KOLGU-4560 file (N, C-alpha, C; in nm, 3 decimals, padded with zeros to 5 digits):
<recs>
<n_xx: 17.112 n_yy: 10.454 n_zz: -10.703 ca_xx: 17.105 ca_yy: 10.311 ca_zz: -10.680 c_xx: 16.965 c_yy: 10.256 c_zz: -10.714 mol: A seq: 1 type: MET>
<n_xx: 16.865 n_yy: 10.334 n_zz: -10.683 ca_xx: 16.728 ca_yy: 10.293 ca_zz: -10.712 c_xx: 16.707 c_yy: 10.276 c_zz: -10.863 mol: A seq: 2 type: LEU>
<n_xx: 16.773 n_yy: 10.361 n_zz: -10.941 ca_xx: 16.764 ca_yy: 10.353 ca_zz: -11.088 c_xx: 16.811 c_yy: 10.216 c_zz: -11.137 mol: A seq: 3 type: TYR>
<n_xx: 16.923 n_yy: 10.169 n_zz: -11.084 ca_xx: 16.977 ca_yy: 10.040 ca_zz: -11.127 c_xx: 16.889 c_yy: 09.924 c_zz: -11.081 mol: A seq: 4 type: PHE>
<n_xx: 16.828 n_yy: 09.938 n_zz: -10.965 ca_xx: 16.735 ca_yy: 09.834 ca_zz: -10.919 c_xx: 16.613 c_yy: 09.827 c_zz: -11.010 mol: A seq: 5 type: GLN>
<n_xx: 16.566 n_yy: 09.943 n_zz: -11.053 ca_xx: 16.452 ca_yy: 09.945 ca_zz: -11.146 c_xx: 16.491 c_yy: 09.882 c_zz: -11.280 mol: A seq: 6 type: ASN>
<n_xx: 16.610 n_yy: 09.915 n_zz: -11.327 ca_xx: 16.657 ca_yy: 09.855 ca_zz: -11.453 c_xx: 16.669 c_yy: 09.703 c_zz: -11.440 mol: A seq: 7 type: LEU>
<n_xx: 16.721 n_yy: 09.658 n_zz: -11.329 ca_xx: 16.736 ca_yy: 09.514 ca_zz: -11.308 c_xx: 16.599 c_yy: 09.447 c_zz: -11.302 mol: A seq: 8 type: GLN>
<n_xx: 16.505 n_yy: 09.511 n_zz: -11.237 ca_xx: 16.369 ca_yy: 09.456 ca_zz: -11.230 c_xx: 16.306 c_yy: 09.450 c_zz: -11.369 mol: A seq: 9 type: SER>
<n_xx: 16.324 n_yy: 09.556 n_zz: -11.447 ca_xx: 16.269 ca_yy: 09.557 ca_zz: -11.583 c_xx: 16.333 c_yy: 09.449 c_zz: -11.669 mol: A seq: 10 type: GLN>
<n_xx: 16.462 n_yy: 09.430 n_zz: -11.654 ca_xx: 16.532 ca_yy: 09.328 ca_zz: -11.732 c_xx: 16.482 c_yy: 09.188 c_zz: -11.695 mol: A seq: 11 type: MET>
<n_xx: 16.462 n_yy: 09.165 n_zz: -11.567 ca_xx: 16.410 ca_yy: 09.036 ca_zz: -11.522 c_xx: 16.271 c_yy: 09.010 c_zz: -11.580 mol: A seq: 12 type: THR>
<n_xx: 16.186 n_yy: 09.112 n_zz: -11.577 ca_xx: 16.051 ca_yy: 09.098 ca_zz: -11.633 c_xx: 16.056 c_yy: 09.074 c_zz: -11.784 mol: A seq: 13 type: GLU>
<n_xx: 16.145 n_yy: 09.145 n_zz: -11.851 ca_xx: 16.159 ca_yy: 09.127 ca_zz: -11.996 c_xx: 16.204 c_yy: 08.985 c_zz: -12.030 mol: A seq: 14 type: PHE>
<n_xx: 16.304 n_yy: 08.936 n_zz: -11.958 ca_xx: 16.353 ca_yy: 08.801 ca_zz: -11.983 c_xx: 16.244 c_yy: 08.698 c_zz: -11.961 mol: A seq: 15 type: GLU>
<n_xx: 16.164 n_yy: 08.717 n_zz: -11.856 ca_xx: 16.055 ca_yy: 08.624 ca_zz: -11.828 c_xx: 15.949 c_yy: 08.628 c_zz: -11.938 mol: A seq: 16 type: ALA>
<n_xx: 15.920 n_yy: 08.747 n_zz: -11.989 ca_xx: 15.817 ca_yy: 08.758 ca_zz: -12.093 c_xx: 15.870 c_yy: 08.710 c_zz: -12.228 mol: A seq: 17 type: SER>
<n_xx: 16.000 n_yy: 08.717 n_zz: -12.250 ca_xx: 16.058 ca_yy: 08.674 ca_zz: -12.377 c_xx: 16.080 c_yy: 08.523 c_zz: -12.383 mol: A seq: 18 type: ALA>
<n_xx: 16.079 n_yy: 08.457 n_zz: -12.270 ca_xx: 16.107 ca_yy: 08.313 ca_zz: -12.268 c_xx: 16.009 c_yy: 08.230 c_zz: -12.352 mol: A seq: 19 type: GLU>
<n_xx: 15.877 n_yy: 08.253 n_zz: -12.342 ca_xx: 15.787 ca_yy: 08.176 ca_zz: -12.428 c_xx: 15.813 c_yy: 08.198 c_zz: -12.577 mol: A seq: 20 type: PRO>
<n_xx: 15.845 n_yy: 08.320 n_zz: -12.614 ca_xx: 15.877 ca_yy: 08.348 ca_zz: -12.754 c_xx: 16.002 c_yy: 08.274 c_zz: -12.798 mol: A seq: 21 type: LEU>
<n_xx: 16.103 n_yy: 08.273 n_zz: -12.713 ca_xx: 16.227 ca_yy: 08.202 ca_zz: -12.746 c_xx: 16.202 c_yy: 08.052 c_zz: -12.759 mol: A seq: 22 type: GLN>
<n_xx: 16.119 n_yy: 07.998 n_zz: -12.671 ca_xx: 16.084 ca_yy: 07.856 ca_zz: -12.681 c_xx: 16.014 c_yy: 07.826 c_zz: -12.813 mol: A seq: 23 type: ASP>
<n_xx: 15.919 n_yy: 07.914 n_zz: -12.852 ca_xx: 15.847 ca_yy: 07.895 ca_zz: -12.978 c_xx: 15.944 c_yy: 07.903 c_zz: -13.096 mol: A seq: 24 type: TRP>
<n_xx: 16.034 n_yy: 08.000 n_zz: -13.094 ca_xx: 16.131 ca_yy: 08.013 ca_zz: -13.202 c_xx: 16.220 c_yy: 07.889 c_zz: -13.213 mol: A seq: 25 type: LEU>
<n_xx: 16.265 n_yy: 07.839 n_zz: -13.100 ca_xx: 16.350 ca_yy: 07.720 ca_zz: -13.101 c_xx: 16.276 c_yy: 07.599 c_zz: -13.157 mol: A seq: 26 type: ASN>
<n_xx: 16.152 n_yy: 07.578 n_zz: -13.114 ca_xx: 16.077 ca_yy: 07.462 ca_zz: -13.163 c_xx: 16.043 c_yy: 07.477 c_zz: -13.311 mol: A seq: 27 type: SER>
<n_xx: 16.015 n_yy: 07.599 n_zz: -13.355 ca_xx: 15.988 ca_yy: 07.623 ca_zz: -13.497 c_xx: 16.111 c_yy: 07.596 c_zz: -13.581 mol: A seq: 28 type: THR>
<n_xx: 16.226 n_yy: 07.639 n_zz: -13.533 ca_xx: 16.351 ca_yy: 07.613 ca_zz: -13.605 c_xx: 16.376 c_yy: 07.463 c_zz: -13.620 mol: A seq: 29 type: GLU>
<n_xx: 16.352 n_yy: 07.388 n_zz: -13.515 ca_xx: 16.371 ca_yy: 07.243 ca_zz: -13.520 c_xx: 16.276 c_yy: 07.181 c_zz: -13.622 mol: A seq: 30 type: VAL>
<n_xx: 16.149 n_yy: 07.223 n_zz: -13.620 ca_xx: 16.052 ca_yy: 07.167 ca_zz: -13.715 c_xx: 16.089 c_yy: 07.199 c_zz: -13.859 mol: A seq: 31 type: ARG>
<n_xx: 16.136 n_yy: 07.320 n_zz: -13.884 ca_xx: 16.175 ca_yy: 07.358 ca_zz: -14.020 c_xx: 16.295 c_yy: 07.276 c_zz: -14.065 mol: A seq: 32 type: VAL>
<n_xx: 16.394 n_yy: 07.262 n_zz: -13.979 ca_xx: 16.513 ca_yy: 07.184 ca_zz: -14.015 c_xx: 16.479 c_yy: 07.038 c_zz: -14.039 mol: A seq: 33 type: GLN>
<n_xx: 16.392 n_yy: 06.981 n_zz: -13.955 ca_xx: 16.354 ca_yy: 06.840 ca_zz: -13.973 c_xx: 16.277 c_yy: 06.820 c_zz: -14.102 mol: A seq: 34 type: GLU>
<n_xx: 16.186 n_yy: 06.912 n_zz: -14.133 ca_xx: 16.104 ca_yy: 06.892 ca_zz: -14.252 c_xx: 16.185 c_yy: 06.913 c_zz: -14.380 mol: A seq: 35 type: SER>
<n_xx: 16.277 n_yy: 07.008 n_zz: -14.380 ca_xx: 16.353 ca_yy: 07.033 ca_zz: -14.503 c_xx: 16.460 c_yy: 06.927 c_zz: -14.527 mol: A seq: 36 type: SER>
<n_xx: 16.502 n_yy: 06.858 n_zz: -14.424 ca_xx: 16.606 ca_yy: 06.756 ca_zz: -14.440 c_xx: 16.556 c_yy: 06.636 c_zz: -14.519 mol: A seq: 37 type: ALA>
<n_xx: 16.426 n_yy: 06.608 n_zz: -14.514 ca_xx: 16.376 ca_yy: 06.488 ca_zz: -14.581 c_xx: 16.312 c_yy: 06.515 c_zz: -14.716 mol: A seq: 38 type: ARG>
<n_xx: 16.312 n_yy: 06.640 n_zz: -14.760 ca_xx: 16.251 ca_yy: 06.674 ca_zz: -14.889 c_xx: 16.357 c_yy: 06.682 c_zz: -14.998 mol: A seq: 39 type: LEU>
<n_xx: 16.330 n_yy: 06.613 n_zz: -15.108 ca_xx: 16.432 ca_yy: 06.605 ca_zz: -15.212 c_xx: 16.389 c_yy: 06.667 c_zz: -15.345 mol: A seq: 40 type: HIS>
<n_xx: 16.259 n_yy: 06.684 n_zz: -15.366 ca_xx: 16.217 ca_yy: 06.742 ca_zz: -15.494 c_xx: 16.143 c_yy: 06.874 c_zz: -15.470 mol: A seq: 41 type: ASP>
<n_xx: 16.140 n_yy: 06.957 n_zz: -15.571 ca_xx: 16.085 ca_yy: 07.091 ca_zz: -15.560 c_xx: 15.936 c_yy: 07.092 c_zz: -15.524 mol: A seq: 42 type: LEU>
<n_xx: 15.851 n_yy: 07.010 n_zz: -15.585 ca_xx: 15.709 ca_yy: 07.013 ca_zz: -15.546 c_xx: 15.688 c_yy: 06.980 c_zz: -15.398 mol: A seq: 43 type: PRO>
<n_xx: 15.763 n_yy: 06.884 n_zz: -15.347 ca_xx: 15.751 ca_yy: 06.851 ca_zz: -15.205 c_xx: 15.797 c_yy: 06.967 c_zz: -15.117 mol: A seq: 44 type: ALA>
<n_xx: 15.902 n_yy: 07.035 n_zz: -15.158 ca_xx: 15.952 ca_yy: 07.150 ca_zz: -15.082 c_xx: 15.851 c_yy: 07.264 c_zz: -15.084 mol: A seq: 45 type: LYS>
<n_xx: 15.787 n_yy: 07.288 n_zz: -15.198 ca_xx: 15.687 ca_yy: 07.394 ca_zz: -15.207 c_xx: 15.567 c_yy: 07.363 c_zz: -15.118 mol: A seq: 46 type: LYS>
<n_xx: 15.525 n_yy: 07.237 n_zz: -15.118 ca_xx: 15.413 ca_yy: 07.196 ca_zz: -15.034 c_xx: 15.448 c_yy: 07.215 c_zz: -14.886 mol: A seq: 47 type: LYS>
<n_xx: 15.566 n_yy: 07.174 n_zz: -14.847 ca_xx: 15.610 ca_yy: 07.188 ca_zz: -14.708 c_xx: 15.624 c_yy: 07.336 c_zz: -14.670 mol: A seq: 48 type: GLU>
<n_xx: 15.672 n_yy: 07.418 n_zz: -14.761 ca_xx: 15.685 ca_yy: 07.561 ca_zz: -14.735 c_xx: 15.550 c_yy: 07.623 c_zz: -14.705 mol: A seq: 49 type: LEU>
<n_xx: 15.450 n_yy: 07.592 n_zz: -14.786 ca_xx: 15.317 ca_yy: 07.649 ca_zz: -14.761 c_xx: 15.261 c_yy: 07.601 c_zz: -14.628 mol: A seq: 50 type: SER>
<n_xx: 15.293 n_yy: 07.478 n_zz: -14.590 ca_xx: 15.248 ca_yy: 07.426 ca_zz: -14.461 c_xx: 15.317 c_yy: 07.500 c_zz: -14.346 mol: A seq: 51 type: LYS>
<n_xx: 15.446 n_yy: 07.524 n_zz: -14.361 ca_xx: 15.521 ca_yy: 07.590 ca_zz: -14.254 c_xx: 15.489 c_yy: 07.739 c_zz: -14.243 mol: A seq: 52 type: LEU>
<n_xx: 15.442 n_yy: 07.800 n_zz: -14.349 ca_xx: 15.412 ca_yy: 07.943 ca_zz: -14.344 c_xx: 15.295 c_yy: 07.974 c_zz: -14.252 mol: A seq: 53 type: GLN>
<n_xx: 15.212 n_yy: 07.877 n_zz: -14.222 ca_xx: 15.101 ca_yy: 07.901 ca_zz: -14.131 c_xx: 15.142 c_yy: 07.887 c_zz: -13.985 mol: A seq: 54 type: VAL>
<n_xx: 15.264 n_yy: 07.840 n_zz: -13.959 ca_xx: 15.312 ca_yy: 07.833 ca_zz: -13.821 c_xx: 15.331 c_yy: 07.972 c_zz: -13.773 mol: A seq: 55 type: LEU>
</recs>
């Protein structure tokens, strides 16, 4: 029983530590989708790509 309690504790800690990463991934996805939706020509897309690569 103690083994499962330890696993549950580790899982809770992992989820808490992964939450900031998940938030960052979600916000990055939104920014990428918003920026690519308004770009219509290749030079503008290349410029935006280089800007997003530093995120």
